[in-house]
Structures are given as C-alpha cells and as structure tokens.
C-alpha positions in Angstrom: -16.6 -12.1 10.5 -13.6 -14.0 11.0 -11.1 -12.9 13.7 -8.3 -13.5 11.4 -6.4 -10.2 10.9 -6.1 -10.9 6.9 -8.7 -12.7 4.8 -7.8 -14.9 1.8 -10.2 -15.7 -0.8 -9.4 -17.5 -4.2 -11.7 -17.3 -7.5 -10.0 -19.1 -10.0 -6.8 -16.9 -11.2 -7.8 -14.2 -8.4 -6.6 -13.6 -4.9 -8.7 -11.7 -2.9 -7.0 -10.5 0.5 -8.9 -8.3 2.7 -7.2 -6.5 5.6 -9.7 -7.5 8.8 -9.1 -4.9 11.3 -12.4 -3.0 10.7 -12.5 -1.7 14.7 -8.6 0.2 14.2 -9.6 1.1 10.7 -7.4 -1.9 9.1 -4.0 -0.1 10.5 -1.2 -2.6 10.2 -0.1 -4.2 12.9 3.5 -6.2 13.3 1.5 -9.5 12.7 -1.0 -8.4 9.7 2.0 -6.7 7.8 3.4 -10.2 8.0 0.8 -12.1 7.0 0.4 -9.6 3.8 3.8 -10.3 2.8 3.7 -14.5 3.2 0.2 -14.1 1.0 2.0 -11.8 -1.5 5.4 -13.6 -1.8 3.0 -17.2 -1.9 1.0 -15.6 -4.7 4.6 -14.6 -6.6 5.5 -18.5 -6.5 2.2 -19.5 -7.9 2.1 -19.9 -11.6 -2.2 -19.7 -11.7 -2.2 -16.5 -10.0 -2.8 -13.6 -12.1 -4.5 -10.9 -10.2 -4.2 -9.7 -6.5 -7.0 -7.6 -5.2 -6.2 -5.9 -1.9 -9.4 -4.7 -0.1 -10.1 -3.5 3.6 -13.3 -4.2 5.7 -15.2 -1.9 7.6 -15.5 1.9 6.8 -11.5 2.4 5.8 -9.2 0.9 3.5 -6.3 1.5 6.0 -5.2 4.0 8.3 -1.8 3.3 8.1 0.8 2.3 10.9 -0.8 0.8 13.7 0.8 2.8 16.7 -1.8 1.6 19.4 0.9 0.2 21.5 3.4 3.0 21.2 4.7 3.1 24.9 5.7 -0.5 24.7 7.8 0.1 21.3 11.5 1.4 21.3 13.5 3.1 18.4 14.8 -0.2 17.1 11.4 -2.3 17.3 9.9 0.5 15.2 12.8 0.5 12.8 12.5 -3.1 12.5 8.4 -2.5 11.6 8.8 0.1 9.3 11.7 -1.9 7.3 9.4 -5.1 7.1 6.4 -2.1 5.8 8.8 -1.2 2.9 9.8 -5.1 2.1 5.7 -5.8 2.1 5.6 -2.4 -0.3 8.2 -4.1 -2.7 6.7 -7.2 -2.5 3.5 -5.8 -4.0 5.1 -3.5 -6.3 7.3 -6.4 -7.7 4.8 -8.8 -8.2 4.4 -10.7 -11.5 1.0 -10.3 -11.8 -1.8 -7.5 -11.8 -2.3 -6.1 -8.6 -5.5 -4.2 -7.8 -6.3 -2.0 -4.4 -9.4 -1.0 -3.9 -9.6 2.0 -1.6 -12.3 3.5 0.4 -12.6 5.7 3.4 -9.3 6.7 4.9 -6.4 5.8 2.9 -3.4 7.0 5.4 0.4 6.7 5.7 1.7 3.3 4.8 -2.1 2.3 3.8 -1.5 4.8 1.0 1.9 3.8 0.3 0.0 0.2 -0.2 -2.5 1.7 -2.6 0.1 3.3 -4.4 2.3 -0.1 -4.9 -0.4 -1.6 -7.0 -0.4 -1.6 -10.6 -4.7 -0.9 -10.5 -5.1 1.4 -7.7 -9.1 2.0 -7.6 -11.5 4.2 -5.2 -14.6 2.9 -4.3 -17.4 5.2 -3.8 -15.5 7.8 -1.9 -11.8 7.9 -0.2 -9.4 10.7 1.4 -5.7 10.0 1.1 -2.9 11.3 3.0 1.1 10.7 3.6 2.0 12.1 7.1 5.1 10.1 7.6 7.3 13.0 6.8 5.9 14.9 10.1 8.0 12.5 12.2 10.7 12.2 10.1 10.1 8.8 7.9 10.9 8.8 4.4 8.7 5.9 3.0 7.0 4.9 -0.5 8.6 8.3 -1.7 9.7 6.9 -5.3 6.6 5.0 -6.0 4.4 8.0 -5.3 6.5 10.1 -7.8 6.2 8.0 -10.4 2.5 8.1 -10.2 1.9 12.0 -9.8 5.2 13.6 -10.5 8.1 14.8 -8.4 6.2 18.7 -7.5 2.9 17.2 -6.5 5.1 14.0 -4.7 6.4 17.0 -3.1 3.6 18.8 -2.0 1.8 15.9 -0.5 4.6 14.4 1.5 5.8 17.5 2.9 2.4 19.3 3.6 0.9 15.7 4.6 -2.7 17.1 4.3 -5.5 15.4 3.2 -6.1 14.7 -0.5 -9.8 14.2 -2.2 -10.7 11.4 -4.2 -11.6 13.6 -7.4 -7.4 15.3 -6.6 -6.3 11.4 -6.1 -7.8 10.6 -9.6 -6.8 13.7 -11.5 -3.3 13.3 -10.6 -2.8 9.5 -11.2 -2.6 8.3 -7.8 -5.6 6.3 -8.3 -6.2 5.0 -11.6 -10.2 4.8 -11.5 -12.8 6.3 -9.0 -15.8 4.3 -9.5 -19.2 3.9 -7.7 -19.6 0.9 -5.5 -22.6 -0.6 -7.0 -19.9 -0.8 -10.3 -17.0 -2.4 -8.8 -18.2 -6.3 -9.1 -18.7 -5.6 -13.1 -15.4 -3.8 -13.3 -13.6 -6.7 -11.4 -15.0 -9.1 -13.6 -13.4 -7.3 -17.2 -10.1 -6.8 -15.3 -10.2 -10.7 -14.3 -11.0 -11.6 -18.2 -7.9 -9.1 -19.4 -5.4 -11.2 -17.2 -6.8 -14.4 -18.1 -6.8 -13.9 -21.9 -3.0 -14.8 -21.8 -1.2 -18.0 -20.7 0.5 -17.5 -17.2 3.8 -17.5 -18.5 3.1 -14.7 -21.0 1.3 -12.7 -18.7 4.4 -12.7 -16.1 6.7 -11.7 -19.0 4.3 -9.0 -20.0 4.3 -8.0 -16.4 8.2 -7.7 -16.2 8.8 -6.2 -19.3 6.4 -3.3 -18.0 8.1 -3.1 -14.9 11.4 -2.7 -16.6 10.0 0.3 -18.3 9.9 2.0 -14.9 12.3 3.4 -12.5 15.4 0.9 -11.8 14.6 -2.1 -9.8 16.3 -4.5 -7.6 19.6 -4.2 -6.2 19.0 -0.1 -7.8 15.8 1.4 -6.9 14.5 -1.0 -4.3 17.9 -1.2 -2.2 17.7 2.6 -2.4 14.7 2.9 -1.5 14.8 0.4 1.6 18.4 2.4 2.5 16.6 5.8 2.8 13.9 4.4 4.7 16.6 2.8 7.3 18.5 5.9 7.3 15.6 8.1 8.1 14.0 5.6 10.8 17.4 5.1 12.6 17.9 8.5 13.5 17.6 8.2 17.2 14.4 9.3 18.8 11.8 7.9 16.4 9.4 7.1 19.2 9.6 10.1 20.8 9.1 12.2 17.2 5.8 9.8 16.8 4.4 10.8 20.3 5.0 14.7 19.5 3.3 14.2 15.7 0.4 12.4 17.4 -0.1 15.1 20.4 0.2 17.8 17.6 -2.3 16.2 15.8 -4.7 15.6 18.9 -4.4 19.6 19.3 -5.9 20.3 15.9 
C-alpha cells in the first residue's frame, strides 16, 4: 500500500481517485483535501476525462473532517480548513464530467457531503451515513443535500445528526444505486461506456446543460453556500464547540 494519502489511477477516459488513510477511516486531513482539490481541478482542464470515480481504502469511504490534532488547531485554522472543504465540494459538484462516489462502511460529515456532491452516488455493499456538523454549529453542504432528498428530510437529517442506513439513503435519493460488491466492476464498465459514447466537447456541453437546470450556480449558488459556511464557522468558539461535541459523543 502506498504512503500517499490520495491514490490516482487513469484508465482511458476514467480517473480513479482513492482516499488512502484507512487507519483513520479516510478522514479528511488538510493535505488530503488539498490533494483532492488539485486532482479535481486538473481533471476539469483535461478534455479526455469523462468520469471521475471517488472511493475509499479500507473499511470506510470517509469518516469526515480529520480532528486528530484538534488541540493544535485554532478557530482561524479550522475556519480555513472548513472553507477549503467547501471549495472542494463545489469543484466536485461543478465538474464538467460525470462524477461517481462509491460509499461503503461509514460515510460521515464532510465525507457524506463529498458523496452528495457527485452526480452518481453508489453504495457498494453496505454503508451508513450521518451529517453531524450542525451539532457544533457548522453549515456545510446543506443546499446540495436538499437538492437530492428535499427540504424536510434534509432538515431532519442535519438537525438530528443520527445515522442513515443504506435502504433509507437509497429510497430518499441520497444514493442513486445500492449494489452488491461483486457487481460493481460490471456496473462501472456500463457507466464508462455510457459517458464515453459521445465526444468530449459534447459530453461536457451536456453536463453544463444539466447543471444549469439545478439550483443557481457560480456567483449565485456557490458563493452563498460558501458565505453560509464561513458565517457559521467564523462564530467565536469553533474549536471549543467541536471539543464539546466530541466529548458528548464519547459519553453516549
């Protein structure tokens, strides 16, 4: 296994990116977020990429924002890191090609937001989801989740913060497919064939047209999402709120 936090593999028109921090559930460190952002942005400028596949090494897809060294963080450093996560989510959501997240195991917090940012969202085997960020005052990914599951269910999940099983995730629209692990390769090949059928400019133009039919983008939607995140994270006491949340979770 490579020591790199992000493994990249290219197969024709398909770019595979695997989160590679299995010892911490592929939690999003600052360096992993940077590597993901750079890879997604580079792919957006590569006319040959038609499909980006995100997966996680080990038992889980992604257990969220890495808080291993919370004692070394400040409110300002956490604000900067959460801002970079939101910018990563926006880059994935606005990608000019198909994006696929393969969730398994625990898919939580910023990891669940990364899953929700993709156009294709498959559960491989079994997975559980949770959106706990509101528990320490953070507003992240709310608009994208609402697009998929509706306002009422998004409010229930974000305000409640509890676990969401595979069946519920699929029935609600958070996941687009729930597949047995032994069928993933065949389904990936079908998706690859679908997105590769058209020439690159046509596929990207179609993706742009589909995106235009969703919520406002660019200066309208993305800027407001970023502003909401910054306002929530910039409230004094972010680190203390996170520490209190973690302590409360340990006592449950």
